[in-house]
C-alpha positions, 0 to 999 in steps of 0.5 A: 466447457472452459476450464477455470483453474486458479494459479496456486503458490507452493502451499496451495493457496490461490495466488495469481502468477500473472505479472503486475505493473508498478501499480499492481495491475495484472499484465498478460502472462509472459509479459515482463512485470515488476517483481513481487516481493514474497508474502508473509515476511515478518519484519521489525517495524523499522524494516517495514517502514524502510521497505514500504518507503522505498516502494512508495518512493519508486511509485509502487504503492501497491507493493508497499501495501503488501509490506504493510499487510504483512505487518498487520498479519504478523504484528501484535494485536494492539497494532493491527489497526495501525498497520491496516490503516497504513496499508489502506493509505498505500492502496488508496494511493494505488487506486488514485494513481490508477484513476479510481477516484472513488476508491482512492478517496475512500481508502485514503480517508479510511486509512487516515481515520485508522492511524489517527488513534496512534500518537507517532508510533515508531517515528511515523509522522501520523499528523503529516500522513493524515494531512497528506491523505485528506488533501490527496483524497480531496484532489482525487475526488475533484478528478485530479490526476495522481502520479504515485511516485510524486505523491508518495508520502514521507512515513517518518520525517527525514533526519540529518 
């Protein structure tokens, strides 16, 4: 009989110890992968946006999704839908870059819908993100290939 043990973190929660690539795909044990950030980090909204943008720009939207997930789990209840929507945008880009057109388009659209109720919180370019997500969802649904780093959205407008 095959033994089926799950990897656990220090607190005993199930957490895969397998390395992952930049798009979050599991790699074989022992293969070098992209270092994963710690989970459950409480950041300010500005820190969340800066870290997520850094990861998006590096072509690592799966890892940016985890940063947004921390924000939705640790932030105020009134902002949960915002941060969850941002996470959905990042994981939608992840699926699109992995070639999962259906999942990518669906999550991009769902994320755009979730953030629409928030009028530019923390300088987030909500209108720009919604336009980006809808355009990318359409391209993905038509079967266009996606490069995560080239398609990374700007979360907040650049200031000079």
